[in-house]
N, C-alpha and C positions, 0 to 999 in steps of 0.2 A: 029041297035045295034050290033056293031062290036065286035065280041069275039076274043081274040088272041087264037093260038093253045094252049097254056099253059092253058088258061080258059077252053078250050074244054076238055084238058086231066084232069083238076081237076073236072070238071064235071062227066066225064065218071068214073073217079077213086072213087070219091064219091058214085055214084051208084053202082059200080061193089063192094066195100066194103060193103056197105049197104045190097046188095042183098047176098052176101056173109055170112055176118053175119046172116041174117035172115034164110037162107038155112041151117046153121049148128046150129041155135038156140044158138049163143054165142054172147055175147054182151060187146063190149070194153067200158072203159071210154071214154069221149068224146075227152080228150087230146091223148089217143092211137090212137082211130080212126082217128082224125085230122092228126097224125103223119103218119099213113098208107096211107092215102088219098095222102097227099103231096108226099111220098116216090114212091108211085105208078105214080102218076103224073109226077115226075121228071124223073123217069125212061123211061116213053113213050117219054118224051122230048128229052131224049138224052140217049140212052141204051148203054153207055161204062162201062161195069161192068168186074170184073176179069182180068184186064190187067196185073197185077203184083199179085204175090202170096200174101194173106192176111197175113199170118204169118209173112213175110219178113217184111210187112209194119207195123204190131203190134210190131215187134222186134225192127225196126229202130225208131220207135215212142218213145219207152221207154227211149231213150237219149235225146229228145229234151225237151226245156223248155215248161211249161204246156199251154201257150197260143198257141203253135203250135200243141201241142198233142191233144187238144180238137176236132179241125175240123178231124184230121185223125181217131181218135177214134171212131166218129160219122160215118164217111165216111165207115170204115171197118165193123162197126156194120151193116150199111145199106146194104154193099154189100154183106155180109154174109146171111142176112135176105132174100135179093132177090134172090141169089144163092139157098139158101135152099128152098125157096118158088117154085120158077120156076123149080128147079131141073136140072138147066143147068150143061151139061156135068157130069152127075152122074156118069156114069161109070169111069171117071177119078177121082172122089173123092178120097182121101186116106182111108175115111172110111164113113159109113153112118151118123155118128153125127158130123163129122168134122166142117161143117160150122155152125152147131148150136152151137158147142162148142167155136168156134173161136168168132162169133157173140156175143155169152152172154158174154164173156169175154171182147170184146171191148165194149159193152154197159156198163157193170157193172164198169168198168174202168173209162169209160167217166162219170157216174154218180157221182163216189167219187173221181175224179182227182182234184175238187175244195171245198172248204167249202162255203157256205152250198152245199150239194150234190144236183144234179139235179135229183129227183126222178122219172122223166119220163123215163130215160134212165134205171135206176133200175128195172122199171115196164117193159119195153122191154126186159130186160134178164131174169125176172121171168117169162113174158107172151111169150117168145119166141115160144113156141109150138103153142100156140093159135094163135098168129099174123100170123106165118107161115102157118097154115091151112086156114086162113082166105085170106091171099094173094093168096096161091095155088089155092084156089077156084076162083080167079079173073082172073086166066089166060084165054086168048083166047082158046076157044077148038079146 
């Protein structure tokens, strides 16, 4: 039974997220949980994050047509969530809540950029603190 790297990452992510939820006694909806597992697995597969300032990506994104905006908003939200959770380069952050605010903005905009809205992204914005704590707890020690 041959498993790809990605399948291994997915399994590891799933275990890490589940373990983190139970350690923190926090429980996500299945949809949010699945989203975090994917995000964590994708990151392990190709950790290229924060190569370009998120605020610039958000600004440039606003002038693009909706179908081009959607993946950028998701990517910015995901990137901010990862940076906020893993606390990468924290000393250089503009302030404590910068990535949380940018991430929430990206996710909420992503949720309502189309009709009907995609409430998964609204949930990610609303639960940003919670999902941050869960992901932070998945960090390798």
